[in-house]
C-alpha positions in Angstrom: 0.0 0.0 -0.2 1.2 3.3 -0.9 0.5 6.4 1.2 0.1 9.8 -0.8 1.6 12.6 1.2 -0.4 15.5 1.5 0.9 19.1 1.2 1.4 21.8 4.0 -1.0 24.1 2.0 -3.6 21.5 0.7 -5.6 18.8 3.3 -7.0 16.9 0.2 -5.7 14.8 -2.7 -5.8 15.8 -6.4 -4.2 13.9 -9.4 -1.1 15.6 -9.8 0.0 14.5 -6.2 -1.5 10.8 -6.6 -0.5 9.5 -10.5 3.3 9.4 -9.7 2.5 6.9 -7.5 0.8 4.7 -10.1 2.4 2.1 -11.9 1.7 -1.6 -13.3 1.3 -3.1 -9.4 -1.3 -0.5 -8.5 -4.6 -2.2 -8.4 -6.7 0.6 -7.3 -6.8 4.5 -5.4 -8.7 5.7 -3.5 -10.4 9.1 -2.7 -12.3 10.4 0.1 -15.3 12.5 0.4 -14.7 14.2 3.8 -11.7 13.5 5.7 -12.0 12.9 9.6 -10.0 16.1 10.5 -10.9 19.0 8.3 -13.6 17.6 6.2 -12.2 18.5 2.7 -12.9 15.9 -0.3 -10.6 14.6 -2.8 -10.7 15.7 -6.3 -12.4 13.0 -7.5 -13.2 14.0 -10.8 -9.9 15.0 -11.4 -8.3 12.0 -10.2 -11.0 9.8 -12.4 -9.7 11.5 -15.9 -6.1 11.3 -14.8 -6.8 7.2 -14.2 -8.9 6.7 -17.5 -5.4 8.9 -19.4 -3.0 6.4 -17.5 -5.7 3.0 -18.4 -5.4 4.6 -22.3 -2.1 4.9 -22.5 -1.4 1.7 -20.6 -3.3 -1.1 -22.3 -3.7 -4.4 -20.2 -3.9 -2.1 -17.2 -7.3 -0.8 -15.3 -6.5 0.9 -12.3 -9.9 1.6 -10.7 -11.1 4.1 -7.8 -12.7 3.5 -4.9 -14.7 6.3 -3.2 -14.7 6.3 0.4 -18.0 8.2 1.5 -16.4 8.8 4.9 -18.1 12.0 6.4 -19.1 13.3 3.2 -20.9 10.8 1.2 -23.8 11.3 2.2 -24.1 15.0 1.6 -21.4 15.5 -1.6 -24.3 14.3 -4.2 -27.2 16.4 -3.1 -25.4 19.6 -1.7 -22.3 19.7 -4.4 -23.6 17.9 -7.4 -21.2 19.6 -9.7 -18.1 17.4 -7.8 -19.0 14.3 -9.8 -17.9 12.7 -6.7 -19.9 9.2 -8.0 -20.5 6.8 -11.0 -20.9 9.5 -13.1 -17.0 9.4 -13.2 -15.7 7.1 -15.5 -12.7 5.6 -13.4 -14.9 5.1 -10.1 -15.9 0.9 -9.6 -16.6 1.1 -6.1 -18.1 3.6 -3.1 -18.7 3.2 0.2 -21.0 5.5 3.1 -20.4 4.9 6.5 -24.0 5.4 7.8 -22.6 4.5 11.7 -21.0 8.2 11.7 -25.1 9.8 10.9 -26.1 8.6 14.5 -28.7 6.5 15.8 -27.6 3.2 14.1 -25.2 0.8 15.4 -21.5 1.3 15.3 -19.7 -0.4 11.8 -22.9 -0.1 9.8 -22.1 0.7 6.1 -23.1 -0.1 2.4 -20.5 -0.4 -0.3 -21.5 -0.1 -4.2 -20.7 -1.3 -6.8 -20.2 0.3 -10.6 -21.5 -3.0 -12.5 -21.5 -6.5 -11.5 -18.2 -7.7 -12.5 -16.3 -5.3 -10.1 -18.1 -7.2 -7.3 -16.2 -10.1 -5.7 -17.7 -13.3 -5.7 -17.1 -14.0 -1.8 -19.3 -10.6 -1.0 -22.3 -12.0 -2.6 -25.5 -13.3 -1.2 -27.4 -16.2 -3.1 -30.8 -15.8 -1.7 -32.3 -19.2 -2.3 -29.4 -21.2 -1.9 -28.5 -19.9 1.4 -32.1 -20.0 2.4 -32.0 -23.3 1.8 -29.0 -24.4 3.8 -30.0 -22.1 6.8 -33.5 -24.2 6.7 -31.6 -27.2 6.3 -29.2 -25.8 9.5 -32.3 -24.7 11.6 -34.0 -28.1 11.1 -30.8 -29.9 12.3 -30.8 -27.2 15.5 -34.5 -27.8 15.7 -33.5 -31.6 15.9 -30.6 -31.4 18.1 -32.8 -29.1 20.3 -35.7 -31.9 20.6 -33.3 -34.4 20.8 -31.2 -32.7 23.7 -34.9 -31.8 25.4 -35.7 -35.9 25.0 -33.0 -36.9 26.9 -33.0 -34.2 29.7 -37.0 -35.0 30.2 -36.4 -38.7 30.4 -33.5 -38.8 32.3 -35.3 -36.0 34.9 -38.4 -38.2 34.5 -36.5 -41.4 35.8 -34.8 -39.6 38.3 -37.8 -38.4 39.6 -39.4 -41.7 39.8 -36.5 -43.3 41.5 -36.6 -40.3 43.6 -39.7 -40.5 44.5 -39.9 -44.2 44.3 -36.9 -43.9 47.1 -38.9 -41.5 49.3 -41.9 -43.5 49.7 -39.8 -46.6 50.3 -37.6 -44.7 53.0 -41.4 -43.3 54.3 -42.7 -46.5 54.8 -39.8 -47.9 56.2 -39.9 -45.1 58.7 -43.6 -45.6 59.3 -43.0 -49.1 59.7 -40.4 -48.5 62.6 -42.7 -46.0 64.3 -45.4 -48.1 64.1 -46.4 -50.3 67.1 -46.4 -54.0 65.9 
């Protein structure tokens, strides 16, 4: 991972700072909308244009841009539509929004979006019907285990009560026989 240093007079990334770090080993570039410290937006449209030029000049390479919604992802599209800090920029292949930064949600809640399915890793795909069948089988197996445990527990408990009560009745009858004058 390469980290692009910021300039003393500028607390956001621009293409001129990032492109010298891009080479044949680069698999992606990340731009941030709303940095944690200052709230500045990286120049997504400029970085996207520079990456498109780079990809055109280097056949076989397809360096994409990920936009980290950070603190500004929810407001950028509506308050600053001229920024084109979303899929309107051609090099943007994925974006994420951090819901937990807006409050009243569980910490860590966020969403990832991809330009098209070809950029979505298979490991992140939720296969609905197959997953439901698998979970149903697991829930049936879990219910079966619960039922088996309950049955064994009930049987054990019943037998122990039976023997305990039998022992109690036997000891009570023995005690009564000792007390009775015969």
